[in-house]
Residue frames as a rotation matrix with the C-alpha (Angstrom) as fourth column:
MET 1
0.905 0.419 0.073 -74.57
-0.421 0.857 0.296 44.62
0.061 -0.298 0.952 45.13
PRO 2
0.102 -0.940 0.326 -71.47
-0.842 0.093 0.532 42.89
-0.531 -0.329 -0.781 46.54
VAL 3
0.268 -0.131 -0.954 -69.78
-0.725 0.625 -0.290 40.19
0.634 0.770 0.073 44.49
ARG 4
0.892 0.097 0.442 -69.70
-0.385 0.673 0.631 36.82
-0.236 -0.733 0.638 46.27
PRO 5
-0.038 -0.971 0.238 -66.39
-0.582 0.215 0.784 34.94
-0.812 -0.108 -0.573 46.56
PRO 6
0.028 0.012 -1.000 -65.39
-0.981 0.193 -0.026 33.29
0.192 0.981 0.018 43.25
VAL 7
0.935 0.293 0.202 -65.79
-0.315 0.945 0.087 29.57
-0.165 -0.144 0.976 42.70
THR 8
0.035 -0.983 0.180 -62.54
-0.710 0.102 0.696 27.63
-0.703 -0.152 -0.695 43.09
ALA 9
-0.303 -0.257 -0.918 -61.06
-0.891 0.418 0.177 25.24
0.339 0.871 -0.355 40.54
ALA 10
-0.988 -0.126 0.093 -61.67
-0.153 0.894 -0.422 22.34
-0.030 -0.431 -0.902 42.93
SER 11
-0.416 0.903 0.106 -65.41
-0.044 0.097 -0.994 23.03
-0.908 -0.419 -0.001 43.02
ARG 12
0.479 0.659 -0.581 -65.90
-0.591 -0.248 -0.768 23.33
-0.649 0.711 0.271 39.26
GLY 13
0.436 -0.380 0.816 -63.17
0.526 0.843 0.112 21.21
-0.731 0.381 0.567 37.63
PRO 14
-0.630 -0.776 0.014 -60.98
0.423 -0.329 0.844 22.04
-0.651 0.538 0.536 34.59
VAL 15
0.561 0.753 -0.344 -62.26
0.119 -0.485 -0.867 24.51
-0.819 0.445 -0.362 31.99
ARG 16
-0.498 -0.655 0.569 -61.27
0.706 0.075 0.704 24.57
-0.504 0.752 0.425 28.31
LEU 17
0.679 0.729 -0.091 -61.95
0.539 -0.579 -0.612 27.74
-0.499 0.366 -0.785 26.34
GLU 18
0.082 -0.589 0.804 -60.55
0.871 -0.351 -0.345 30.19
0.485 0.728 0.484 23.82
LEU 19
0.158 -0.112 -0.981 -58.94
0.817 -0.543 0.194 33.11
-0.554 -0.832 0.006 25.65
ASP 20
0.863 -0.037 0.504 -58.72
0.232 -0.857 -0.460 36.79
0.449 0.514 -0.731 24.80
TRP 21
0.259 -0.862 -0.436 -54.99
0.951 0.307 -0.042 36.85
0.170 -0.403 0.899 25.55
ASP 22
-0.471 -0.474 0.744 -54.45
0.420 -0.862 -0.283 40.57
0.776 0.179 0.605 25.00
ALA 23
0.289 0.674 0.679 -57.24
-0.392 -0.564 0.727 41.54
0.874 -0.476 0.101 27.39
LEU 24
0.878 -0.008 -0.479 -56.00
0.382 0.614 0.691 39.00
0.288 -0.790 0.542 29.95
GLU 25
-0.111 -0.993 -0.045 -52.48
0.904 -0.082 -0.420 40.43
0.413 -0.087 0.907 29.77
VAL 26
-0.367 0.051 0.929 -53.80
-0.074 -0.997 0.026 43.95
0.927 -0.059 0.369 30.40
ALA 27
0.671 0.720 0.174 -55.88
-0.276 0.025 0.961 42.70
0.688 -0.693 0.215 33.34
VAL 28
0.650 -0.508 -0.566 -52.89
0.737 0.603 0.304 40.97
0.187 -0.615 0.766 34.94
GLU 29
-0.383 -0.842 0.380 -50.69
0.730 -0.528 -0.434 44.02
0.566 0.111 0.817 34.38
ARG 30
-0.122 0.431 0.894 -53.23
-0.237 -0.888 0.395 46.48
0.964 -0.164 0.211 35.79
ASN 31
-0.334 0.016 -0.942 -53.08
0.849 0.440 -0.293 46.73
0.410 -0.898 -0.160 39.57
SER 32
-0.732 0.192 0.653 -55.52
-0.243 -0.970 0.012 49.32
0.636 -0.150 0.757 40.86
PRO 33
-0.908 0.411 -0.080 -57.79
0.224 0.315 -0.922 49.35
-0.354 -0.855 -0.378 43.92
ASP 34
-0.301 0.822 -0.483 -60.50
-0.600 -0.557 -0.575 50.88
-0.742 0.116 0.661 41.73
THR 35
0.044 0.235 -0.971 -60.48
-0.973 0.230 0.012 48.09
0.226 0.944 0.239 39.13
ASP 36
-0.185 -0.054 0.981 -61.42
-0.366 0.930 -0.018 44.41
-0.912 -0.363 -0.192 39.11
SER 37
-0.258 0.077 -0.963 -61.27
-0.954 0.139 0.267 42.10
0.154 0.987 0.038 36.11
TYR 38
0.054 0.381 0.923 -63.04
-0.463 0.829 -0.315 38.76
-0.885 -0.411 0.221 35.61
LEU 39
-0.884 -0.308 -0.352 -62.56
-0.462 0.452 0.763 35.95
-0.075 0.837 -0.542 33.13
ASP 40
0.217 0.975 -0.051 -65.83
-0.939 0.194 -0.285 34.76
-0.268 0.110 0.957 31.62
LEU 41
-0.544 -0.490 0.681 -65.51
-0.420 0.862 0.284 30.97
-0.726 -0.132 -0.675 31.81
GLY 42
0.317 0.726 0.610 -68.09
0.325 0.522 -0.789 30.56
-0.891 0.449 -0.071 29.06
THR 43
0.979 0.149 0.140 -66.69
0.186 -0.370 -0.910 32.90
-0.084 0.917 -0.390 26.41
GLY 44
0.160 -0.987 0.030 -63.07
0.987 0.160 -0.002 33.58
-0.003 0.030 1.000 27.37
ARG 45
0.273 0.000 0.962 -63.76
0.309 -0.947 -0.088 37.33
0.911 0.321 -0.259 27.42
ILE 46
-0.640 -0.470 -0.608 -62.43
0.752 -0.219 -0.622 39.63
0.160 -0.855 0.493 30.12
ILE 47
0.478 0.783 0.398 -64.92
0.532 -0.619 0.578 41.88
0.699 -0.064 -0.712 31.92
THR 48
-0.651 -0.741 -0.163 -63.33
0.634 -0.413 -0.654 44.85
0.417 -0.530 0.738 33.67
ILE 49
0.552 0.827 -0.107 -65.17
0.707 -0.397 0.586 46.78
0.442 -0.399 -0.803 36.37
THR 50
-0.620 -0.774 0.130 -63.77
0.634 -0.592 -0.498 50.23
0.462 -0.226 0.858 37.15
THR 51
-0.093 0.568 -0.818 -65.21
0.863 -0.364 -0.351 52.47
-0.497 -0.738 -0.456 39.85
GLY 52
-0.251 0.073 -0.965 -66.84
-0.129 -0.991 -0.042 55.49
-0.959 0.114 0.258 38.24
ASP 53
-0.996 -0.059 -0.068 -67.36
-0.078 0.187 0.979 53.80
-0.045 0.980 -0.191 34.89
PRO 54
-0.355 0.932 -0.074 -70.99
-0.934 -0.357 -0.016 54.23
-0.041 0.064 0.997 33.70
GLU 55
0.274 0.453 -0.848 -71.17
-0.573 0.785 0.235 50.49
0.772 0.422 0.475 32.98
ALA 56
-0.723 -0.681 0.116 -69.58
-0.489 0.385 -0.783 49.41
0.489 -0.623 -0.611 36.28
ALA 57
-0.401 0.637 0.658 -72.87
-0.764 0.164 -0.624 48.72
-0.506 -0.753 0.421 38.10
LEU 58
0.605 0.663 -0.440 -74.25
-0.794 0.465 -0.391 46.70
-0.055 0.586 0.808 35.19
ASN 59
0.081 -0.674 -0.734 -71.07
-0.482 0.618 -0.621 44.64
0.872 0.404 -0.275 34.83
ARG 60
-0.798 -0.382 0.466 -70.87
-0.573 0.241 -0.783 44.03
0.187 -0.892 -0.411 38.57
GLN 61
0.041 0.902 0.429 -74.46
-0.837 0.266 -0.478 42.83
-0.546 -0.340 0.766 38.63
GLN 62
0.599 0.142 -0.788 -73.76
-0.690 0.591 -0.417 40.51
0.407 0.794 0.452 35.70
VAL 63
-0.401 -0.835 -0.377 -70.80
-0.399 0.530 -0.748 38.97
0.825 -0.150 -0.546 37.50
SER 64
-0.725 0.122 0.678 -72.61
-0.674 0.074 -0.735 38.72
-0.140 -0.990 0.028 40.84
GLU 65
0.274 0.952 0.139 -75.68
-0.859 0.307 -0.410 37.00
-0.433 -0.006 0.901 39.38
ASN 66
0.925 -0.006 -0.381 -73.58
-0.225 0.799 -0.557 34.45
0.307 0.601 0.738 37.45
ILE 67
0.465 -0.807 0.364 -70.62
-0.848 -0.288 0.445 34.09
-0.254 -0.516 -0.818 39.79
ARG 68
0.391 -0.307 0.868 -70.01
0.034 0.947 0.320 30.43
-0.920 -0.096 0.380 38.84
ASN 69
0.770 -0.055 0.636 -69.31
0.635 0.174 -0.753 31.58
-0.070 0.983 0.169 35.27
PHE 70
0.730 -0.501 0.465 -66.62
-0.228 -0.820 -0.525 34.08
0.644 0.277 -0.713 36.26
LEU 71
0.485 -0.692 -0.535 -63.11
0.872 0.427 0.239 33.89
0.063 -0.582 0.810 37.68
ARG 72
0.956 -0.149 -0.253 -61.48
-0.082 -0.963 0.257 36.97
-0.282 -0.225 -0.933 39.17
VAL 73
0.566 -0.813 0.136 -58.21
0.382 0.113 -0.917 37.78
0.730 0.571 0.375 37.44
GLU 74
0.782 -0.383 -0.491 -55.39
0.467 -0.161 0.869 38.10
-0.412 -0.910 0.052 39.98
PRO 75
0.851 -0.480 0.212 -53.06
-0.134 -0.590 -0.796 40.87
0.508 0.649 -0.566 38.81
ALA 76
-0.002 -0.922 -0.386 -49.38
0.760 0.250 -0.600 40.88
0.650 -0.295 0.701 39.59
SER 77
0.680 0.340 -0.649 -49.24
0.721 -0.472 0.508 42.79
-0.134 -0.813 -0.566 42.90
SER 78
0.873 -0.366 0.322 -47.54
-0.257 -0.907 -0.334 46.16
0.414 0.209 -0.886 43.20
ARG 79
0.532 -0.698 0.480 -45.04
-0.595 0.095 0.798 44.59
-0.602 -0.710 -0.365 45.59
GLU 80
0.415 -0.347 0.841 -44.25
0.499 0.860 0.108 41.85
-0.761 0.375 0.529 43.07
GLN 81
0.753 -0.099 0.650 -43.84
0.591 -0.332 -0.735 44.31
0.288 0.938 -0.192 40.21
TYR 82
0.825 -0.506 0.250 -41.61
-0.562 -0.782 0.270 46.47
0.059 -0.363 -0.930 42.43
ARG 83
0.387 -0.692 0.610 -39.37
-0.141 0.609 0.781 43.44
-0.911 -0.388 0.138 43.01
TRP 84
0.604 -0.148 0.783 -39.14
0.767 0.375 -0.521 43.06
-0.217 0.915 0.340 39.24
MET 85
0.870 -0.280 0.406 -37.81
-0.072 -0.886 -0.458 46.62
0.488 0.370 -0.791 39.02
GLU 86
0.641 -0.652 0.405 -35.29
-0.633 -0.151 0.759 45.97
-0.434 -0.743 -0.510 41.80
LYS 87
0.386 -0.488 0.783 -33.96
0.362 0.861 0.357 42.86
-0.848 0.146 0.509 40.05
PHE 88
0.708 -0.101 0.699 -33.70
0.682 -0.163 -0.713 44.70
0.186 0.981 -0.046 36.74
VAL 89
0.871 -0.385 0.306 -31.91
-0.408 -0.913 0.014 47.68
0.273 -0.137 -0.952 38.30
GLY 90
0.541 -0.675 0.501 -29.43
-0.391 0.326 0.861 45.31
-0.745 -0.662 -0.088 39.92
SER 91
0.368 -0.365 0.855 -28.53
0.684 0.730 0.017 43.96
-0.631 0.578 0.518 36.46
VAL 92
0.988 0.009 0.154 -27.75
0.112 -0.728 -0.676 47.36
0.107 0.685 -0.720 34.84
THR 93
0.353 -0.935 -0.037 -24.06
0.935 0.354 0.003 47.51
0.011 -0.035 0.999 33.95
ASP 94
-0.097 -0.320 0.943 -23.90
0.333 -0.903 -0.272 51.30
0.938 0.287 0.194 33.45
GLU 95
-0.523 -0.190 -0.831 -22.95
0.834 0.088 -0.545 52.41
0.176 -0.978 0.112 36.96
ALA 96
-0.987 0.146 -0.065 -24.28
-0.130 -0.972 -0.198 55.96
-0.092 -0.187 0.978 36.59
LEU 97
-0.361 0.905 -0.224 -27.61
-0.547 -0.011 0.837 54.74
0.755 0.425 0.499 35.23
ARG 98
-0.171 0.277 -0.946 -27.86
0.540 0.829 0.145 52.07
0.824 -0.486 -0.292 37.91
GLU 99
-0.809 -0.167 -0.564 -27.42
0.578 -0.397 -0.712 54.70
-0.105 -0.902 0.418 40.64
ARG 100
-0.830 0.558 -0.019 -30.08
-0.543 -0.800 0.256 56.92
0.128 0.223 0.966 39.03
LEU 101
-0.159 0.803 -0.575 -32.49
-0.265 0.526 0.808 54.00
0.951 0.280 0.129 38.88
ILE 102
-0.476 -0.066 -0.877 -31.80
0.735 0.518 -0.437 53.02
0.484 -0.853 -0.198 42.50
ILE 103
-0.937 0.112 -0.330 -32.79
0.116 -0.793 -0.598 56.51
-0.328 -0.599 0.730 43.58
SER 104
-0.695 0.693 -0.192 -35.78
-0.598 -0.409 0.689 56.62
0.399 0.593 0.699 41.21
ILE 105
-0.101 0.696 -0.711 -37.44
0.077 0.718 0.692 53.58
0.992 0.016 -0.126 42.80
ASP 106
-0.816 -0.216 -0.536 -37.22
0.546 0.013 -0.837 55.06
0.188 -0.976 0.107 46.28
GLY 107
-0.762 0.526 -0.379 -40.61
0.024 -0.562 -0.827 56.05
-0.647 -0.639 0.416 47.69
LYS 108
0.208 0.970 0.130 -44.00
0.352 0.050 -0.935 57.00
-0.913 0.240 -0.331 46.29
GLY 109
0.768 0.163 -0.620 -44.14
-0.469 -0.516 -0.717 57.40
-0.437 0.841 -0.319 42.51
ALA 110
-0.114 -0.919 0.376 -41.34
-0.317 0.393 0.863 54.88
-0.942 -0.020 -0.336 41.96
PHE 111
0.082 0.187 0.979 -42.91
0.714 0.675 -0.189 53.32
-0.696 0.714 -0.079 38.85
ARG 112
0.937 0.310 0.163 -43.29
0.337 -0.673 -0.658 56.69
-0.095 0.671 -0.735 37.08
ARG 113
0.594 -0.775 -0.214 -39.78
-0.657 -0.621 0.427 57.90
-0.464 -0.113 -0.878 37.97
PHE 114
-0.127 -0.610 0.782 -38.29
0.050 0.784 0.619 54.57
-0.991 0.117 -0.069 36.89
LYS 115
0.408 0.396 0.823 -40.06
0.816 0.247 -0.523 54.88
-0.411 0.884 -0.222 33.54
ASP 116
0.990 0.002 -0.144 -38.96
-0.046 -0.942 -0.332 58.50
-0.136 0.335 -0.932 33.11
VAL 117
0.229 -0.973 0.014 -35.29
-0.547 -0.117 0.829 57.67
-0.805 -0.197 -0.559 33.70
LEU 118
-0.199 -0.313 0.929 -35.36
0.402 0.838 0.369 54.84
-0.894 0.447 -0.041 31.13
LEU 119
0.824 0.565 0.049 -36.78
0.292 -0.348 -0.891 57.15
-0.486 0.748 -0.452 28.44
ALA 120
0.644 -0.642 -0.417 -33.28
-0.735 -0.670 -0.103 58.48
-0.213 0.372 -0.903 27.81
TYR 121
-0.508 -0.808 0.300 -31.80
-0.703 0.589 0.399 54.95
-0.499 -0.008 -0.867 27.54
PRO 122
0.261 0.772 -0.579 -33.63
-0.965 0.229 -0.129 53.15
0.033 0.593 0.805 24.69
ALA 123
-0.267 -0.405 -0.875 -31.52
-0.431 0.862 -0.267 49.97
0.862 0.305 -0.405 24.78
GLU 124
-0.995 -0.092 -0.029 -32.07
-0.010 0.399 -0.917 49.43
0.096 -0.912 -0.398 28.52
ARG 125
-0.391 0.920 0.012 -35.70
-0.799 -0.333 -0.501 50.44
-0.457 -0.205 0.865 28.11
GLU 126
0.199 0.426 -0.883 -36.24
-0.836 0.544 0.074 47.70
0.512 0.723 0.464 25.54
ARG 127
-0.638 -0.491 -0.593 -34.42
-0.099 0.817 -0.569 45.21
0.763 -0.304 -0.570 27.78
TRP 128
-0.881 0.382 0.279 -36.78
-0.339 -0.096 -0.936 46.15
-0.331 -0.919 0.214 30.62
PHE 129
0.009 0.937 -0.350 -39.85
-0.990 -0.040 -0.134 45.68
-0.140 0.348 0.927 28.40
SER 130
-0.022 -0.081 -0.996 -38.64
-0.522 0.851 -0.057 42.22
0.853 0.519 -0.061 27.37
TYR 131
-0.896 -0.371 -0.245 -37.86
0.023 0.512 -0.859 41.19
0.444 -0.775 -0.451 30.95
ARG 132
-0.700 0.679 0.222 -41.16
-0.552 -0.318 -0.771 42.52
-0.453 -0.662 0.597 32.30
ALA 133
0.120 0.751 -0.649 -43.17
-0.969 0.231 0.088 40.84
0.216 0.618 0.756 29.53
GLU 134
-0.395 -0.366 -0.842 -41.44
-0.233 0.927 -0.294 37.54
0.889 0.080 -0.452 30.33
LEU 135
-1.000 -0.009 -0.021 -42.44
0.019 0.182 -0.983 37.87
0.012 -0.983 -0.182 33.99
LEU 136
-0.380 0.922 -0.069 -46.02
-0.836 -0.374 -0.401 38.89
-0.396 -0.095 0.913 33.18
HIS 137
0.096 0.414 -0.905 -46.50
-0.811 0.559 0.169 35.95
0.577 0.718 0.389 30.82
TRP 138
-0.700 -0.384 -0.603 -45.09
0.041 0.821 -0.570 33.55
0.713 -0.423 -0.559 33.42
HIS 139
-0.881 0.435 0.186 -47.51
-0.317 -0.252 -0.914 34.99
-0.351 -0.865 0.360 35.99
ILE 140
-0.053 0.900 -0.433 -50.41
-0.997 -0.072 -0.029 34.44
-0.057 0.430 0.901 33.58
GLN 141
-0.135 -0.050 -0.990 -49.41
-0.454 0.891 0.017 30.85
0.881 0.452 -0.143 32.89
GLN 142
-0.930 -0.255 -0.264 -49.07
0.113 0.484 -0.868 30.04
0.349 -0.837 -0.421 36.59
TRP 143
-0.648 0.753 0.115 -52.46
-0.609 -0.422 -0.671 31.63
-0.457 -0.505 0.732 37.32
LEU 144
0.083 0.682 -0.726 -54.18
-0.942 0.292 0.166 29.63
0.325 0.670 0.667 34.57
GLU 145
-0.384 -0.298 -0.874 -52.62
-0.128 0.955 -0.269 26.40
0.914 0.009 -0.405 35.77
THR 146
-0.994 0.009 0.111 -53.60
-0.111 0.022 -0.994 27.10
-0.011 -1.000 -0.021 39.39
HIS 147
-0.341 0.940 -0.011 -57.24
-0.642 -0.241 -0.727 27.57
-0.686 -0.241 0.686 38.37
GLU 148
-0.509 0.063 0.858 -57.23
0.355 0.924 0.143 24.70
-0.784 0.377 -0.493 35.85
VAL 149
0.619 0.578 -0.532 -58.07
-0.273 -0.477 -0.836 26.91
-0.736 0.663 -0.137 32.89
LYS 150
-0.253 -0.684 0.684 -56.83
0.439 0.549 0.711 25.18
-0.862 0.480 0.161 29.74
PRO 151
-0.006 0.231 -0.973 -56.70
-0.613 -0.770 -0.178 27.49
-0.790 0.595 0.146 26.68
THR 152
0.504 0.222 0.835 -57.67
0.480 0.732 -0.484 26.06
-0.718 0.644 0.262 23.31
ASN 153
0.855 -0.281 0.435 -55.68
0.282 -0.452 -0.846 28.79
0.435 0.846 -0.308 21.51
ASP 154
0.079 -0.934 -0.348 -51.99
0.987 0.124 -0.107 29.60
0.143 -0.335 0.931 21.91
PRO 155
0.544 0.047 -0.838 -50.86
0.388 -0.899 0.202 32.97
-0.744 -0.435 -0.507 23.33
PRO 156
0.982 -0.135 0.133 -49.49
0.063 -0.429 -0.901 35.46
0.179 0.893 -0.412 20.77
TRP 157
0.465 -0.860 0.210 -46.17
-0.885 -0.447 0.131 35.59
-0.019 -0.247 -0.969 22.64
GLY 158
0.086 -0.431 -0.898 -45.56
-0.491 0.766 -0.414 31.85
0.867 0.477 -0.146 22.14
GLN 159
0.476 0.053 -0.878 -44.46
0.499 0.806 0.319 29.20
0.724 -0.590 0.357 24.61
VAL 160
0.645 -0.175 0.744 -43.64
-0.586 -0.738 0.334 30.50
0.490 -0.652 -0.579 28.08
GLN 161
0.094 -0.703 -0.705 -40.46
0.446 0.663 -0.601 29.44
0.890 -0.258 0.376 29.85
ALA 162
0.565 0.009 -0.825 -39.46
0.816 -0.159 0.556 30.05
-0.126 -0.987 -0.098 33.46
PRO 163
0.985 -0.131 0.109 -38.17
-0.106 -0.972 -0.208 33.64
0.133 0.193 -0.972 33.79
THR 164
0.280 -0.959 -0.043 -34.46
0.486 0.180 -0.855 34.22
0.828 0.219 0.516 33.30
GLU 165
0.695 -0.145 -0.704 -32.57
0.660 -0.258 0.705 35.05
-0.284 -0.955 -0.083 36.48
LEU 166
0.803 -0.384 0.457 -30.84
0.016 -0.751 -0.660 38.37
0.596 0.537 -0.597 35.86
PRO 167
0.008 -0.876 -0.482 -27.21
0.860 0.253 -0.444 38.71
0.511 -0.410 0.755 37.02
THR 168
0.898 0.231 -0.374 -26.53
0.413 -0.736 0.536 41.21
-0.152 -0.636 -0.756 39.79
VAL 169
0.131 -0.851 0.509 -23.93
0.672 -0.302 -0.677 43.84
0.729 0.431 0.532 38.89
GLY 170
-0.478 -0.367 0.798 -22.29
-0.250 -0.814 -0.524 45.92
0.842 -0.450 0.298 41.61
ARG 171
-0.958 0.112 0.265 -23.95
-0.254 0.102 -0.962 46.28
-0.134 -0.989 -0.069 44.99
PRO 172
-0.623 0.782 0.025 -27.32
0.764 0.602 0.230 44.56
0.165 0.162 -0.973 45.47
VAL 173
-0.611 0.536 0.583 -30.42
-0.325 -0.841 0.432 46.75
0.722 0.075 0.688 45.26
VAL 174
-0.211 0.513 -0.832 -31.87
0.819 0.557 0.136 46.26
0.533 -0.653 -0.538 48.72
HIS 175
-0.151 0.253 0.955 -33.89
-0.279 -0.938 0.205 48.95
0.948 -0.236 0.213 50.43
GLY 176
-0.531 -0.125 -0.838 -33.37
0.678 0.530 -0.509 48.59
0.508 -0.839 -0.197 54.14
THR 177
0.117 0.589 -0.800 -34.50
0.938 -0.330 -0.106 50.82
-0.327 -0.738 -0.591 57.00
GLU 178
0.049 -0.155 -0.987 -32.96
-0.067 -0.986 0.152 53.85
-0.997 0.058 -0.058 55.26
ALA 179
0.768 0.320 0.554 -33.87
0.505 0.230 -0.832 54.33
-0.394 0.919 0.015 51.62
PRO 180
-0.078 -0.892 0.445 -31.14
0.996 -0.054 0.066 55.41
-0.035 0.449 0.893 49.15
GLY 181
0.131 0.188 0.973 -32.61
0.450 -0.886 0.111 58.88
0.883 0.424 -0.201 48.67
GLU 182
0.952 0.261 0.159 -32.78
-0.028 -0.441 0.897 59.52
0.304 -0.858 -0.413 52.40
ALA 183
0.526 -0.833 -0.173 -29.20
0.745 0.352 0.566 58.33
-0.411 -0.427 0.806 52.88
LEU 184
-0.226 -0.604 0.764 -28.00
0.885 -0.455 -0.098 60.87
0.407 0.654 0.638 50.31
ARG 185
0.453 0.455 0.767 -30.01
0.108 -0.881 0.460 63.67
0.885 -0.125 -0.448 51.93
ARG 186
0.962 -0.142 -0.233 -28.53
0.241 0.044 0.970 62.79
-0.127 -0.989 0.076 55.32
GLN 187
0.110 -0.985 0.136 -25.05
0.965 0.139 0.223 62.87
-0.239 0.106 0.965 53.83
ALA 188
-0.097 -0.088 0.991 -25.76
0.595 -0.803 -0.013 66.30
0.798 0.589 0.130 52.28
ARG 189
0.825 0.445 0.349 -27.02
-0.016 -0.599 0.801 67.65
0.565 -0.666 -0.487 55.60
ASP 190
0.725 -0.617 -0.306 -23.89
0.577 0.301 0.759 66.34
-0.377 -0.727 0.574 57.35
LEU 191
-0.173 -0.815 0.554 -21.68
0.972 -0.232 -0.037 68.11
0.159 0.532 0.832 54.80
ILE 192
0.269 0.356 0.895 -23.57
0.295 -0.915 0.275 71.39
0.917 0.190 -0.351 55.19
GLU 193
0.970 0.122 -0.209 -22.91
0.227 -0.161 0.960 71.27
0.083 -0.979 -0.184 58.94
THR 194
0.286 -0.948 -0.141 -19.15
0.813 0.161 0.560 71.37
-0.508 -0.275 0.816 58.23
ILE 195
-0.038 -0.260 0.965 -19.30
0.827 -0.550 -0.115 74.39
0.560 0.794 0.236 55.89
PRO 196
-0.783 -0.272 -0.559 -18.37
0.557 -0.707 -0.436 77.76
-0.277 -0.653 0.705 57.44
ALA 197
0.148 0.936 -0.318 -21.32
0.629 -0.338 -0.700 80.17
-0.763 -0.096 -0.639 57.67
ILE 198
-0.080 -0.236 -0.968 -19.60
-0.409 -0.878 0.248 82.62
-0.909 0.416 -0.026 55.32
GLU 199
-0.920 -0.328 -0.216 -19.65
-0.337 0.378 0.862 79.94
-0.201 0.866 -0.459 52.57
LEU 200
-0.503 0.779 0.375 -23.31
0.423 0.600 -0.679 78.98
-0.754 -0.183 -0.631 53.02
PRO 201
0.277 0.643 -0.714 -24.71
-0.408 -0.595 -0.693 81.54
-0.870 0.483 0.097 50.51
THR 202
-0.362 -0.484 -0.797 -22.51
-0.929 0.113 0.353 80.00
-0.081 0.868 -0.490 47.81
ALA 203
-0.975 0.008 0.221 -23.58
-0.007 0.998 -0.068 76.48
-0.221 -0.068 -0.973 48.79
ILE 204
-0.176 0.984 -0.007 -27.26
0.225 0.034 -0.974 77.48
-0.958 -0.173 -0.228 48.77
ALA 205
0.168 0.190 -0.967 -26.91
-0.779 -0.575 -0.248 79.16
-0.604 0.795 0.052 45.38
PHE 206
-0.736 -0.505 -0.451 -25.32
-0.675 0.600 0.431 75.99
0.053 0.621 -0.782 43.98
LEU 207
-0.801 0.510 0.315 -28.12
0.311 0.803 -0.508 73.84
-0.512 -0.309 -0.801 45.42
GLU 208
0.145 0.862 -0.485 -30.69
-0.168 -0.462 -0.871 76.17
-0.975 0.208 0.078 43.84
PHE 209
-0.190 -0.319 -0.928 -28.87
-0.955 -0.157 0.250 75.75
-0.226 0.935 -0.275 40.52
LEU 210
-0.981 -0.192 -0.009 -29.01
-0.191 0.969 0.157 71.95
-0.021 0.156 -0.988 40.86
LYS 211
-0.421 0.901 0.109 -32.70
0.285 0.246 -0.927 72.13
-0.861 -0.359 -0.360 41.74
GLN 212
0.246 0.499 -0.831 -33.46
-0.597 -0.598 -0.535 74.23
-0.764 0.628 0.151 38.66
ARG 213
-0.512 -0.510 -0.691 -31.39
-0.858 0.326 0.396 71.95
0.023 0.796 -0.604 36.40
SER 214
-0.930 0.210 0.300 -33.22
0.123 0.951 -0.284 68.91
-0.345 -0.227 -0.911 37.77
ALA 215
-0.027 0.982 -0.186 -36.59
0.050 -0.185 -0.981 70.54
-0.998 -0.036 -0.044 37.08
GLU 216
0.121 0.004 -0.993 -35.55
-0.898 -0.426 -0.111 71.34
-0.423 0.905 -0.047 33.51
GLN 217
-0.841 -0.487 -0.234 -34.32
-0.540 0.779 0.319 67.78
0.027 0.395 -0.918 32.98
LEU 218
-0.654 0.675 0.342 -37.62
0.308 0.650 -0.695 66.35
-0.691 -0.349 -0.633 34.25
ALA 219
0.243 0.752 -0.613 -39.55
-0.350 -0.522 -0.778 68.68
-0.905 0.403 0.136 31.94
LYS 220
-0.252 -0.440 -0.862 -37.41
-0.962 0.013 0.274 67.53
-0.109 0.898 -0.426 29.02
GLU 221
-0.985 -0.146 0.097 -37.94
-0.144 0.989 0.025 63.86
-0.100 0.010 -0.995 29.86
HIS 222
-0.289 0.950 0.114 -41.69
0.259 0.193 -0.946 64.34
-0.922 -0.244 -0.302 30.23
GLY 223
0.186 0.306 -0.934 -41.71
-0.757 -0.561 -0.335 66.05
-0.626 0.770 0.127 26.85
LEU 224
-0.684 -0.485 -0.545 -39.98
-0.714 0.600 0.362 63.02
0.152 0.637 -0.756 25.35
HIS 225
-0.833 0.440 0.335 -42.52
0.182 0.791 -0.585 60.83
-0.522 -0.426 -0.739 27.14
ASP 226
0.119 0.923 -0.365 -45.40
-0.207 -0.336 -0.919 62.74
-0.971 0.185 0.151 25.53
HIS 227
-0.078 -0.230 -0.970 -43.72
-0.977 -0.175 0.120 62.35
-0.197 0.957 -0.211 22.14
ASN 228
-0.832 -0.320 -0.454 -43.62
-0.415 0.901 0.126 58.57
0.368 0.294 -0.882 22.69
ASP 229
-0.362 0.761 0.539 -47.17
-0.783 0.066 -0.618 58.19
-0.506 -0.646 0.572 24.01
ASP 230
0.490 0.594 -0.638 -48.26
-0.853 0.477 -0.211 55.97
0.179 0.648 0.741 21.11
GLU 231
-0.191 -0.659 -0.727 -45.40
-0.348 0.738 -0.578 53.59
0.918 0.143 -0.370 21.80
ASP 232
-0.881 -0.214 0.423 -46.08
-0.453 0.119 -0.883 53.57
0.138 -0.970 -0.202 25.52
HIS 233
0.118 0.979 0.164 -49.67
-0.984 0.138 -0.114 52.41
-0.134 -0.148 0.980 24.97
SER 234
0.727 0.132 -0.674 -48.29
-0.375 0.899 -0.228 49.13
0.576 0.418 0.702 23.71
LYS 235
0.008 -0.774 -0.633 -45.31
0.592 0.514 -0.621 49.01
0.806 -0.370 0.463 26.04
SER 236
0.407 0.114 0.906 -45.67
-0.543 -0.768 0.340 50.21
0.734 -0.631 -0.250 29.62
PRO 237
-0.609 -0.712 -0.349 -43.39
-0.120 0.519 -0.847 49.15
0.784 -0.474 -0.402 32.52
C-alpha cells in the first residue's frame, strides 16, 4: 500500500514532543533508497521501514493509515555528505594524505575508500568524526525548525551552533570534467608512450609490483577496519 504524501507543518501547526535523539540521528545519517524513516508525532519515536525487513509491510501500513501522525525524516543527501568530505579533504594539512584522500573520493565507492584511508590516521579520523557530527546535528536542527517540531528534551550533544567553515589548504578539492584518478591514469598512459619498447617489460613488472603492494595495503587496512568494528558502530563517516 503506497504511503500518501506527508502532512506539512503549515497544515498541522507546531508540535511539541520528547524526541528519541539517537534514533533520529541514525535516520538522518542513513541515506539508502531501500530505507525510509518516519517521526511519530505522537510519541517521538522513529519508525524505520527497510525493504526486505519482515516488519516492513506492517510498519508501512501503520504509517499509511495514520499519515497525519507521521513526518518523513529527510536524511542528509549523498551529494550533501559528499560535499562534506570534499570540504574536509581540502582542510587536511598533510599534503601526502590530502592527495590520497582526493583520489579516494573519486568515483563509485568514495565513502568506503575515504573511510579506509583515514583508518591509518587516527587524529584526522577523529577530526572528521567531529566535523561530520557537527554538520549532521545542524542538519537535524534545521529540519526540525522547518517542520515546526519543538523538542521538550535537549539533544545529548548539547546546543547546536552553525557549522565551522574549514580552512582550505593547498589546491581546492574540485572535481571537474576529469576526475583526479582519471587525470593520473592519463598521465601514466602518456608516459608509457614515451618509453622505448625494450624497456616496457621492466615498466610492466614495476606496475605489477605496485598493484600487488596496493592490494596488500588494502588488505591490511581492511583488517584494521575489522579490528575496529565496535568503534565504527558508534562512529561512522
